[in-house]
CHARMM internal coordinates of N, CA and C (Angstrom, degrees):
IC EDIT
DIST 1 N 1 CA 1.4031
DIST 1 CA 1 C 1.5163
ANGL 1 N 1 CA 1 C 109.05
DIST 1 C 2 N 1.2366
ANGL 1 CA 1 C 2 N 116.01
DIHE 1 N 1 CA 1 C 2 N -23.91
DIST 2 N 2 CA 1.5123
ANGL 1 C 2 N 2 CA 118.49
DIHE 1 CA 1 C 2 N 2 CA -177.71
DIST 2 CA 2 C 1.5831
ANGL 2 N 2 CA 2 C 110.56
DIHE 1 C 2 N 2 CA 2 C -79.12
DIST 2 C 3 N 1.2902
ANGL 2 CA 2 C 3 N 119.24
DIHE 2 N 2 CA 2 C 3 N 140.99
DIST 3 N 3 CA 1.4401
ANGL 2 C 3 N 3 CA 122.91
DIHE 2 CA 2 C 3 N 3 CA 176.57
DIST 3 CA 3 C 1.5213
ANGL 3 N 3 CA 3 C 108.91
DIHE 2 C 3 N 3 CA 3 C -57.64
DIST 3 C 4 N 1.3532
ANGL 3 CA 3 C 4 N 116.09
DIHE 3 N 3 CA 3 C 4 N 148.04
DIST 4 N 4 CA 1.4143
ANGL 3 C 4 N 4 CA 125.33
DIHE 3 CA 3 C 4 N 4 CA -176.08
DIST 4 CA 4 C 1.6151
ANGL 4 N 4 CA 4 C 110.32
DIHE 3 C 4 N 4 CA 4 C -54.80
DIST 4 C 5 N 1.3135
ANGL 4 CA 4 C 5 N 114.08
DIHE 4 N 4 CA 4 C 5 N -42.02
DIST 5 N 5 CA 1.4183
ANGL 4 C 5 N 5 CA 122.19
DIHE 4 CA 4 C 5 N 5 CA -177.14
DIST 5 CA 5 C 1.5344
ANGL 5 N 5 CA 5 C 109.68
DIHE 4 C 5 N 5 CA 5 C -57.72
DIST 5 C 6 N 1.4421
ANGL 5 CA 5 C 6 N 111.74
DIHE 5 N 5 CA 5 C 6 N -46.46
DIST 6 N 6 CA 1.4414
ANGL 5 C 6 N 6 CA 117.22
DIHE 5 CA 5 C 6 N 6 CA -177.34
DIST 6 CA 6 C 1.4869
ANGL 6 N 6 CA 6 C 113.62
DIHE 5 C 6 N 6 CA 6 C -70.89
DIST 6 C 7 N 1.3819
ANGL 6 CA 6 C 7 N 115.46
DIHE 6 N 6 CA 6 C 7 N -33.26
DIST 7 N 7 CA 1.4354
ANGL 6 C 7 N 7 CA 120.14
DIHE 6 CA 6 C 7 N 7 CA 173.92
DIST 7 CA 7 C 1.5261
ANGL 7 N 7 CA 7 C 114.41
DIHE 6 C 7 N 7 CA 7 C -56.69
DIST 7 C 8 N 1.3611
ANGL 7 CA 7 C 8 N 111.60
DIHE 7 N 7 CA 7 C 8 N -46.06
DIST 8 N 8 CA 1.4541
ANGL 7 C 8 N 8 CA 121.31
DIHE 7 CA 7 C 8 N 8 CA -179.00
DIST 8 CA 8 C 1.5323
ANGL 8 N 8 CA 8 C 110.48
DIHE 7 C 8 N 8 CA 8 C -63.06
DIST 8 C 9 N 1.3991
ANGL 8 CA 8 C 9 N 113.64
DIHE 8 N 8 CA 8 C 9 N -42.37
DIST 9 N 9 CA 1.3883
ANGL 8 C 9 N 9 CA 116.01
DIHE 8 CA 8 C 9 N 9 CA -179.16
DIST 9 CA 9 C 1.5731
ANGL 9 N 9 CA 9 C 117.04
DIHE 8 C 9 N 9 CA 9 C -64.67
DIST 9 C 10 N 1.3874
ANGL 9 CA 9 C 10 N 107.75
DIHE 9 N 9 CA 9 C 10 N -32.46
DIST 10 N 10 CA 1.5461
ANGL 9 C 10 N 10 CA 112.49
DIHE 9 CA 9 C 10 N 10 CA 178.05
DIST 10 CA 10 C 1.5033
ANGL 10 N 10 CA 10 C 108.43
DIHE 9 C 10 N 10 CA 10 C -75.15
DIST 10 C 11 N 1.2956
ANGL 10 CA 10 C 11 N 118.45
DIHE 10 N 10 CA 10 C 11 N -44.65
DIST 11 N 11 CA 1.4582
ANGL 10 C 11 N 11 CA 119.65
DIHE 10 CA 10 C 11 N 11 CA -177.86
DIST 11 CA 11 C 1.5560
ANGL 11 N 11 CA 11 C 114.20
DIHE 10 C 11 N 11 CA 11 C -66.80
DIST 11 C 12 N 1.2957
ANGL 11 CA 11 C 12 N 118.54
DIHE 11 N 11 CA 11 C 12 N -30.42
DIST 12 N 12 CA 1.4163
ANGL 11 C 12 N 12 CA 124.24
DIHE 11 CA 11 C 12 N 12 CA 173.22
DIST 12 CA 12 C 1.5344
ANGL 12 N 12 CA 12 C 114.95
DIHE 11 C 12 N 12 CA 12 C -68.78
DIST 12 C 13 N 1.3236
ANGL 12 CA 12 C 13 N 114.93
DIHE 12 N 12 CA 12 C 13 N -32.79
DIST 13 N 13 CA 1.4230
ANGL 12 C 13 N 13 CA 120.83
DIHE 12 CA 12 C 13 N 13 CA 178.88
DIST 13 CA 13 C 1.5178
ANGL 13 N 13 CA 13 C 112.76
DIHE 12 C 13 N 13 CA 13 C -122.26
DIST 13 C 14 N 1.2862
ANGL 13 CA 13 C 14 N 125.19
DIHE 13 N 13 CA 13 C 14 N 92.80
DIST 14 N 14 CA 1.4277
ANGL 13 C 14 N 14 CA 126.42
DIHE 13 CA 13 C 14 N 14 CA -176.82
DIST 14 CA 14 C 1.5056
ANGL 14 N 14 CA 14 C 110.82
DIHE 13 C 14 N 14 CA 14 C -55.27
DIST 14 C 15 N 1.3022
ANGL 14 CA 14 C 15 N 120.19
DIHE 14 N 14 CA 14 C 15 N -30.14
DIST 15 N 15 CA 1.4648
ANGL 14 C 15 N 15 CA 119.98
DIHE 14 CA 14 C 15 N 15 CA -174.31
DIST 15 CA 15 C 1.5674
ANGL 15 N 15 CA 15 C 109.25
DIHE 14 C 15 N 15 CA 15 C -67.68
DIST 15 C 16 N 1.2721
ANGL 15 CA 15 C 16 N 116.82
DIHE 15 N 15 CA 15 C 16 N -30.49
DIST 16 N 16 CA 1.5431
ANGL 15 C 16 N 16 CA 119.52
DIHE 15 CA 15 C 16 N 16 CA 176.58
DIST 16 CA 16 C 1.5304
ANGL 16 N 16 CA 16 C 106.76
DIHE 15 C 16 N 16 CA 16 C -62.63
DIST 16 C 17 N 1.2749
ANGL 16 CA 16 C 17 N 121.45
DIHE 16 N 16 CA 16 C 17 N -41.81
DIST 17 N 17 CA 1.4243
ANGL 16 C 17 N 17 CA 126.72
DIHE 16 CA 16 C 17 N 17 CA -179.39
DIST 17 CA 17 C 1.4832
ANGL 17 N 17 CA 17 C 107.87
DIHE 16 C 17 N 17 CA 17 C -62.10
DIST 17 C 18 N 1.3114
ANGL 17 CA 17 C 18 N 112.51
DIHE 17 N 17 CA 17 C 18 N -49.66
DIST 18 N 18 CA 1.5439
ANGL 17 C 18 N 18 CA 116.02
DIHE 17 CA 17 C 18 N 18 CA -176.59
DIST 18 CA 18 C 1.5336
ANGL 18 N 18 CA 18 C 114.61
DIHE 17 C 18 N 18 CA 18 C -61.60
DIST 18 C 19 N 1.3779
ANGL 18 CA 18 C 19 N 114.75
DIHE 18 N 18 CA 18 C 19 N -31.09
DIST 19 N 19 CA 1.4724
ANGL 18 C 19 N 19 CA 122.74
DIHE 18 CA 18 C 19 N 19 CA 176.71
DIST 19 CA 19 C 1.5352
ANGL 19 N 19 CA 19 C 107.40
DIHE 18 C 19 N 19 CA 19 C -66.85
DIST 19 C 20 N 1.3181
ANGL 19 CA 19 C 20 N 119.13
DIHE 19 N 19 CA 19 C 20 N -35.62
DIST 20 N 20 CA 1.4665
ANGL 19 C 20 N 20 CA 120.29
DIHE 19 CA 19 C 20 N 20 CA -177.59
DIST 20 CA 20 C 1.5757
ANGL 20 N 20 CA 20 C 114.61
DIHE 19 C 20 N 20 CA 20 C -75.59
DIST 20 C 21 N 1.3797
ANGL 20 CA 20 C 21 N 111.76
DIHE 20 N 20 CA 20 C 21 N -30.95
DIST 21 N 21 CA 1.5024
ANGL 20 C 21 N 21 CA 115.67
DIHE 20 CA 20 C 21 N 21 CA -176.56
DIST 21 CA 21 C 1.5557
ANGL 21 N 21 CA 21 C 113.59
DIHE 20 C 21 N 21 CA 21 C -100.32
DIST 21 C 22 N 1.2797
ANGL 21 CA 21 C 22 N 121.30
DIHE 21 N 21 CA 21 C 22 N -13.07
DIST 22 N 22 CA 1.3602
ANGL 21 C 22 N 22 CA 124.74
DIHE 21 CA 21 C 22 N 22 CA -178.32
DIST 22 CA 22 C 1.6060
ANGL 22 N 22 CA 22 C 108.65
DIHE 21 C 22 N 22 CA 22 C -63.01
DIST 22 C 23 N 1.2452
ANGL 22 CA 22 C 23 N 117.08
DIHE 22 N 22 CA 22 C 23 N 140.07
DIST 23 N 23 CA 1.5160
ANGL 22 C 23 N 23 CA 120.09
DIHE 22 CA 22 C 23 N 23 CA 172.31
DIST 23 CA 23 C 1.4526
ANGL 23 N 23 CA 23 C 113.96
DIHE 22 C 23 N 23 CA 23 C -71.29
DIST 23 C 24 N 1.3792
ANGL 23 CA 23 C 24 N 112.65
DIHE 23 N 23 CA 23 C 24 N 136.78
DIST 24 N 24 CA 1.4723
ANGL 23 C 24 N 24 CA 116.23
DIHE 23 CA 23 C 24 N 24 CA 179.66
DIST 24 CA 24 C 1.5637
ANGL 24 N 24 CA 24 C 104.10
DIHE 23 C 24 N 24 CA 24 C -126.78
DIST 24 C 25 N 1.2802
ANGL 24 CA 24 C 25 N 120.56
DIHE 24 N 24 CA 24 C 25 N 150.48
DIST 25 N 25 CA 1.4234
ANGL 24 C 25 N 25 CA 132.77
DIHE 24 CA 24 C 25 N 25 CA 164.40
DIST 25 CA 25 C 1.5149
ANGL 25 N 25 CA 25 C 113.72
DIHE 24 C 25 N 25 CA 25 C -64.08
DIST 25 C 26 N 1.2319
ANGL 25 CA 25 C 26 N 122.48
DIHE 25 N 25 CA 25 C 26 N 122.69
DIST 26 N 26 CA 1.4453
ANGL 25 C 26 N 26 CA 123.68
DIHE 25 CA 25 C 26 N 26 CA 178.80
DIST 26 CA 26 C 1.5366
ANGL 26 N 26 CA 26 C 113.76
DIHE 25 C 26 N 26 CA 26 C -97.87
DIST 26 C 27 N 1.3555
ANGL 26 CA 26 C 27 N 110.54
DIHE 26 N 26 CA 26 C 27 N 142.26
DIST 27 N 27 CA 1.4790
ANGL 26 C 27 N 27 CA 115.32
DIHE 26 CA 26 C 27 N 27 CA 179.95
DIST 27 CA 27 C 1.6167
ANGL 27 N 27 CA 27 C 105.12
DIHE 26 C 27 N 27 CA 27 C -67.22
DIST 27 C 28 N 1.2695
ANGL 27 CA 27 C 28 N 115.97
DIHE 27 N 27 CA 27 C 28 N 166.46
DIST 28 N 28 CA 1.4431
ANGL 27 C 28 N 28 CA 127.21
DIHE 27 CA 27 C 28 N 28 CA -173.55
DIST 28 CA 28 C 1.5752
ANGL 28 N 28 CA 28 C 110.91
DIHE 27 C 28 N 28 CA 28 C -54.90
DIST 28 C 29 N 1.4221
ANGL 28 CA 28 C 29 N 114.59
DIHE 28 N 28 CA 28 C 29 N -46.19
DIST 29 N 29 CA 1.3900
ANGL 28 C 29 N 29 CA 109.89
DIHE 28 CA 28 C 29 N 29 CA 179.43
DIST 29 CA 29 C 1.5541
ANGL 29 N 29 CA 29 C 118.87
DIHE 28 C 29 N 29 CA 29 C -67.77
DIST 29 C 30 N 1.2839
ANGL 29 CA 29 C 30 N 113.86
DIHE 29 N 29 CA 29 C 30 N -36.68
DIST 30 N 30 CA 1.5249
ANGL 29 C 30 N 30 CA 114.31
DIHE 29 CA 29 C 30 N 30 CA 170.62
DIST 30 CA 30 C 1.5238
ANGL 30 N 30 CA 30 C 115.54
DIHE 29 C 30 N 30 CA 30 C -69.27
DIST 30 C 31 N 1.2691
ANGL 30 CA 30 C 31 N 115.78
DIHE 30 N 30 CA 30 C 31 N -30.29
DIST 31 N 31 CA 1.3960
ANGL 30 C 31 N 31 CA 121.98
DIHE 30 CA 30 C 31 N 31 CA 178.10
DIST 31 CA 31 C 1.5023
ANGL 31 N 31 CA 31 C 111.77
DIHE 30 C 31 N 31 CA 31 C -64.14
DIST 31 C 32 N 1.2828
ANGL 31 CA 31 C 32 N 118.71
DIHE 31 N 31 CA 31 C 32 N -40.08
DIST 32 N 32 CA 1.4711
ANGL 31 C 32 N 32 CA 124.71
DIHE 31 CA 31 C 32 N 32 CA 174.61
DIST 32 CA 32 C 1.5965
ANGL 32 N 32 CA 32 C 109.49
DIHE 31 C 32 N 32 CA 32 C -68.90
DIST 32 C 33 N 1.2381
ANGL 32 CA 32 C 33 N 111.96
DIHE 32 N 32 CA 32 C 33 N -39.14
DIST 33 N 33 CA 1.5410
ANGL 32 C 33 N 33 CA 113.19
DIHE 32 CA 32 C 33 N 33 CA 179.15
DIST 33 CA 33 C 1.4732
ANGL 33 N 33 CA 33 C 115.82
DIHE 32 C 33 N 33 CA 33 C -68.57
DIST 33 C 34 N 1.2910
ANGL 33 CA 33 C 34 N 115.12
DIHE 33 N 33 CA 33 C 34 N -46.14
DIST 34 N 34 CA 1.4950
ANGL 33 C 34 N 34 CA 122.31
DIHE 33 CA 33 C 34 N 34 CA -172.72
DIST 34 CA 34 C 1.5797
ANGL 34 N 34 CA 34 C 106.21
DIHE 33 C 34 N 34 CA 34 C -83.18
DIST 34 C 35 N 1.2854
ANGL 34 CA 34 C 35 N 118.94
DIHE 34 N 34 CA 34 C 35 N -36.68
DIST 35 N 35 CA 1.4413
ANGL 34 C 35 N 35 CA 123.53
DIHE 34 CA 34 C 35 N 35 CA -177.25
DIST 35 CA 35 C 1.5162
ANGL 35 N 35 CA 35 C 117.11
DIHE 34 C 35 N 35 CA 35 C 90.23
DIST 35 C 36 N 1.2985
ANGL 35 CA 35 C 36 N 116.35
DIHE 35 N 35 CA 35 C 36 N 8.01
DIST 36 N 36 CA 1.4668
ANGL 35 C 36 N 36 CA 129.53
DIHE 35 CA 35 C 36 N 36 CA 174.74
DIST 36 CA 36 C 1.4504
ANGL 36 N 36 CA 36 C 114.50
DIHE 35 C 36 N 36 CA 36 C -123.34
DIST 36 C 37 N 1.2692
ANGL 36 CA 36 C 37 N 122.88
DIHE 36 N 36 CA 36 C 37 N 146.99
DIST 37 N 37 CA 1.4802
ANGL 36 C 37 N 37 CA 128.92
DIHE 36 CA 36 C 37 N 37 CA 174.49
DIST 37 CA 37 C 1.5004
ANGL 37 N 37 CA 37 C 110.57
DIHE 36 C 37 N 37 CA 37 C -80.11
DIST 37 C 38 N 1.4082
ANGL 37 CA 37 C 38 N 116.56
DIHE 37 N 37 CA 37 C 38 N -30.50
DIST 38 N 38 CA 1.4976
ANGL 37 C 38 N 38 CA 116.28
DIHE 37 CA 37 C 38 N 38 CA -179.33
DIST 38 CA 38 C 1.6042
ANGL 38 N 38 CA 38 C 103.96
DIHE 37 C 38 N 38 CA 38 C -134.38
DIST 38 C 39 N 1.3647
ANGL 38 CA 38 C 39 N 113.05
DIHE 38 N 38 CA 38 C 39 N 143.41
DIST 39 N 39 CA 1.4052
ANGL 38 C 39 N 39 CA 116.09
DIHE 38 CA 38 C 39 N 39 CA 173.12
DIST 39 CA 39 C 1.5444
ANGL 39 N 39 CA 39 C 107.01
DIHE 38 C 39 N 39 CA 39 C -162.26
DIST 39 C 40 N 1.2984
ANGL 39 CA 39 C 40 N 119.19
DIHE 39 N 39 CA 39 C 40 N 156.17
DIST 40 N 40 CA 1.5183
ANGL 39 C 40 N 40 CA 120.25
DIHE 39 CA 39 C 40 N 40 CA 178.74
DIST 40 CA 40 C 1.5647
ANGL 40 N 40 CA 40 C 110.13
DIHE 39 C 40 N 40 CA 40 C -70.28
DIST 40 C 41 N 1.3414
ANGL 40 CA 40 C 41 N 114.43
DIHE 40 N 40 CA 40 C 41 N 158.13
DIST 41 N 41 CA 1.3891
ANGL 40 C 41 N 41 CA 116.92
DIHE 40 CA 40 C 41 N 41 CA -178.15
DIST 41 CA 41 C 1.5447
ANGL 41 N 41 CA 41 C 108.60
DIHE 40 C 41 N 41 CA 41 C -63.90
DIST 41 C 42 N 1.3227
ANGL 41 CA 41 C 42 N 121.37
DIHE 41 N 41 CA 41 C 42 N -35.50
DIST 42 N 42 CA 1.4114
ANGL 41 C 42 N 42 CA 124.65
DIHE 41 CA 41 C 42 N 42 CA -179.57
DIST 42 CA 42 C 1.5319
ANGL 42 N 42 CA 42 C 108.76
DIHE 41 C 42 N 42 CA 42 C -65.43
DIST 42 C 43 N 1.3521
ANGL 42 CA 42 C 43 N 116.85
DIHE 42 N 42 CA 42 C 43 N -45.00
DIST 43 N 43 CA 1.4445
ANGL 42 C 43 N 43 CA 124.79
DIHE 42 CA 42 C 43 N 43 CA 178.02
DIST 43 CA 43 C 1.5337
ANGL 43 N 43 CA 43 C 109.96
DIHE 42 C 43 N 43 CA 43 C -59.12
DIST 43 C 44 N 1.2978
ANGL 43 CA 43 C 44 N 118.62
DIHE 43 N 43 CA 43 C 44 N -41.09
DIST 44 N 44 CA 1.4294
ANGL 43 C 44 N 44 CA 122.28
DIHE 43 CA 43 C 44 N 44 CA 179.97
DIST 44 CA 44 C 1.5929
ANGL 44 N 44 CA 44 C 110.25
DIHE 43 C 44 N 44 CA 44 C -68.16
DIST 44 C 45 N 1.2404
ANGL 44 CA 44 C 45 N 117.51
DIHE 44 N 44 CA 44 C 45 N -41.76
DIST 45 N 45 CA 1.4221
ANGL 44 C 45 N 45 CA 122.70
DIHE 44 CA 44 C 45 N 45 CA 175.32
DIST 45 CA 45 C 1.4232
ANGL 45 N 45 CA 45 C 113.44
DIHE 44 C 45 N 45 CA 45 C -61.46
DIST 45 C 46 N 1.3547
ANGL 45 CA 45 C 46 N 117.69
DIHE 45 N 45 CA 45 C 46 N -41.39
DIST 46 N 46 CA 1.4922
ANGL 45 C 46 N 46 CA 123.01
DIHE 45 CA 45 C 46 N 46 CA 178.82
DIST 46 CA 46 C 1.6084
ANGL 46 N 46 CA 46 C 108.10
DIHE 45 C 46 N 46 CA 46 C -63.87
DIST 46 C 47 N 1.3770
ANGL 46 CA 46 C 47 N 117.07
DIHE 46 N 46 CA 46 C 47 N -43.57
DIST 47 N 47 CA 1.4872
ANGL 46 C 47 N 47 CA 119.23
DIHE 46 CA 46 C 47 N 47 CA -175.23
DIST 47 CA 47 C 1.5384
ANGL 47 N 47 CA 47 C 104.64
DIHE 46 C 47 N 47 CA 47 C -67.16
DIST 47 C 48 N 1.2741
ANGL 47 CA 47 C 48 N 121.59
DIHE 47 N 47 CA 47 C 48 N -44.70
DIST 48 N 48 CA 1.4523
ANGL 47 C 48 N 48 CA 117.25
DIHE 47 CA 47 C 48 N 48 CA -177.79
DIST 48 CA 48 C 1.5444
ANGL 48 N 48 CA 48 C 112.20
DIHE 47 C 48 N 48 CA 48 C -70.79
DIST 48 C 49 N 1.2540
ANGL 48 CA 48 C 49 N 119.15
DIHE 48 N 48 CA 48 C 49 N -38.15
DIST 49 N 49 CA 1.5007
ANGL 48 C 49 N 49 CA 121.69
DIHE 48 CA 48 C 49 N 49 CA 176.84
DIST 49 CA 49 C 1.5829
ANGL 49 N 49 CA 49 C 111.31
DIHE 48 C 49 N 49 CA 49 C -65.51
DIST 49 C 50 N 1.2269
ANGL 49 CA 49 C 50 N 117.73
DIHE 49 N 49 CA 49 C 50 N -35.37
DIST 50 N 50 CA 1.4944
ANGL 49 C 50 N 50 CA 115.23
DIHE 49 CA 49 C 50 N 50 CA 177.10
DIST 50 CA 50 C 1.5214
ANGL 50 N 50 CA 50 C 112.20
DIHE 49 C 50 N 50 CA 50 C -72.11
DIST 50 C 51 N 1.4228
ANGL 50 CA 50 C 51 N 115.12
DIHE 50 N 50 CA 50 C 51 N -36.34
DIST 51 N 51 CA 1.4004
ANGL 50 C 51 N 51 CA 117.60
DIHE 50 CA 50 C 51 N 51 CA 174.30
DIST 51 CA 51 C 1.5470
ANGL 51 N 51 CA 51 C 113.10
DIHE 50 C 51 N 51 CA 51 C -58.74
DIST 51 C 52 N 1.3392
ANGL 51 CA 51 C 52 N 114.00
DIHE 51 N 51 CA 51 C 52 N -41.59
DIST 52 N 52 CA 1.5072
ANGL 51 C 52 N 52 CA 120.52
DIHE 51 CA 51 C 52 N 52 CA -176.75
DIST 52 CA 52 C 1.5048
ANGL 52 N 52 CA 52 C 104.93
DIHE 51 C 52 N 52 CA 52 C -64.60
DIST 52 C 53 N 1.3186
ANGL 52 CA 52 C 53 N 123.39
DIHE 52 N 52 CA 52 C 53 N -47.24
DIST 53 N 53 CA 1.4189
ANGL 52 C 53 N 53 CA 128.29
DIHE 52 CA 52 C 53 N 53 CA -175.67
DIST 53 CA 53 C 1.5822
ANGL 53 N 53 CA 53 C 107.62
DIHE 52 C 53 N 53 CA 53 C -66.62
DIST 53 C 54 N 1.3501
ANGL 53 CA 53 C 54 N 116.13
DIHE 53 N 53 CA 53 C 54 N -46.46
DIST 54 N 54 CA 1.5083
ANGL 53 C 54 N 54 CA 116.70
DIHE 53 CA 53 C 54 N 54 CA -178.65
DIST 54 CA 54 C 1.5861
ANGL 54 N 54 CA 54 C 115.52
DIHE 53 C 54 N 54 CA 54 C -64.05
DIST 54 C 55 N 1.3388
ANGL 54 CA 54 C 55 N 111.09
DIHE 54 N 54 CA 54 C 55 N -26.64
DIST 55 N 55 CA 1.4489
ANGL 54 C 55 N 55 CA 111.40
DIHE 54 CA 54 C 55 N 55 CA -179.52
DIST 55 CA 55 C 1.4978
ANGL 55 N 55 CA 55 C 113.42
DIHE 54 C 55 N 55 CA 55 C -108.13
DIST 55 C 56 N 1.4243
ANGL 55 CA 55 C 56 N 116.03
DIHE 55 N 55 CA 55 C 56 N 16.87
DIST 56 N 56 CA 1.4321
ANGL 55 C 56 N 56 CA 124.70
DIHE 55 CA 55 C 56 N 56 CA 171.87
DIST 56 CA 56 C 1.5325
ANGL 56 N 56 CA 56 C 107.11
DIHE 55 C 56 N 56 CA 56 C 56.27
DIST 56 C 57 N 1.2836
ANGL 56 CA 56 C 57 N 119.01
DIHE 56 N 56 CA 56 C 57 N 45.76
DIST 57 N 57 CA 1.5444
ANGL 56 C 57 N 57 CA 123.61
DIHE 56 CA 56 C 57 N 57 CA 179.13
DIST 57 CA 57 C 1.4816
ANGL 57 N 57 CA 57 C 114.59
DIHE 56 C 57 N 57 CA 57 C -95.09
DIST 57 C 58 N 1.4167
ANGL 57 CA 57 C 58 N 117.78
DIHE 57 N 57 CA 57 C 58 N 1.19
DIST 58 N 58 CA 1.4748
ANGL 57 C 58 N 58 CA 117.05
DIHE 57 CA 57 C 58 N 58 CA -173.53
DIST 58 CA 58 C 1.5648
ANGL 58 N 58 CA 58 C 100.43
DIHE 57 C 58 N 58 CA 58 C -80.76
DIST 58 C 59 N 1.2883
ANGL 58 CA 58 C 59 N 108.40
DIHE 58 N 58 CA 58 C 59 N 143.05
DIST 59 N 59 CA 1.5353
ANGL 58 C 59 N 59 CA 120.03
DIHE 58 CA 58 C 59 N 59 CA 177.17
DIST 59 CA 59 C 1.5227
ANGL 59 N 59 CA 59 C 107.97
DIHE 58 C 59 N 59 CA 59 C -68.39
DIST 59 C 60 N 1.4212
ANGL 59 CA 59 C 60 N 116.44
DIHE 59 N 59 CA 59 C 60 N 125.05
DIST 60 N 60 CA 1.4067
ANGL 59 C 60 N 60 CA 115.55
DIHE 59 CA 59 C 60 N 60 CA 179.32
DIST 60 CA 60 C 1.5465
ANGL 60 N 60 CA 60 C 113.55
DIHE 59 C 60 N 60 CA 60 C -67.71
DIST 60 C 61 N 1.3122
ANGL 60 CA 60 C 61 N 118.64
DIHE 60 N 60 CA 60 C 61 N 152.08
DIST 61 N 61 CA 1.4361
ANGL 60 C 61 N 61 CA 117.19
DIHE 60 CA 60 C 61 N 61 CA 176.34
DIST 61 CA 61 C 1.4270
ANGL 61 N 61 CA 61 C 115.74
DIHE 60 C 61 N 61 CA 61 C -60.47
DIST 61 C 62 N 1.2820
ANGL 61 CA 61 C 62 N 119.99
DIHE 61 N 61 CA 61 C 62 N 145.32
DIST 62 N 62 CA 1.4850
ANGL 61 C 62 N 62 CA 124.36
DIHE 61 CA 61 C 62 N 62 CA 176.10
DIST 62 CA 62 C 1.4309
ANGL 62 N 62 CA 62 C 109.66
DIHE 61 C 62 N 62 CA 62 C -78.09
DIST 62 C 63 N 1.3645
ANGL 62 CA 62 C 63 N 122.19
DIHE 62 N 62 CA 62 C 63 N 136.07
DIST 63 N 63 CA 1.3919
ANGL 62 C 63 N 63 CA 130.23
DIHE 62 CA 62 C 63 N 63 CA 168.67
DIST 63 CA 63 C 1.4966
ANGL 63 N 63 CA 63 C 109.45
DIHE 62 C 63 N 63 CA 63 C -101.15
DIST 63 C 64 N 1.3262
ANGL 63 CA 63 C 64 N 114.09
DIHE 63 N 63 CA 63 C 64 N 134.99
DIST 64 N 64 CA 1.4019
ANGL 63 C 64 N 64 CA 117.77
DIHE 63 CA 63 C 64 N 64 CA 175.97
DIST 64 CA 64 C 1.3349
ANGL 64 N 64 CA 64 C 113.70
DIHE 63 C 64 N 64 CA 64 C -107.60
END
COOR INIT
IC SEED 1 N 1 CA 1 C
IC BUILD
């Protein structure tokens, strides 16, 4: 699902991958939203994105 350019950047620099999958402590607002006190950055992004898609909150593309 990741663009090829992003995959290459992550595989070339393993620290970037570690930053995405390391657990972080969430602030109280995100903790209530996600339902966990710790989650990876990637996991948090996926939770927020699935909420946006499920509730149709994505801004529709502009037509000129």
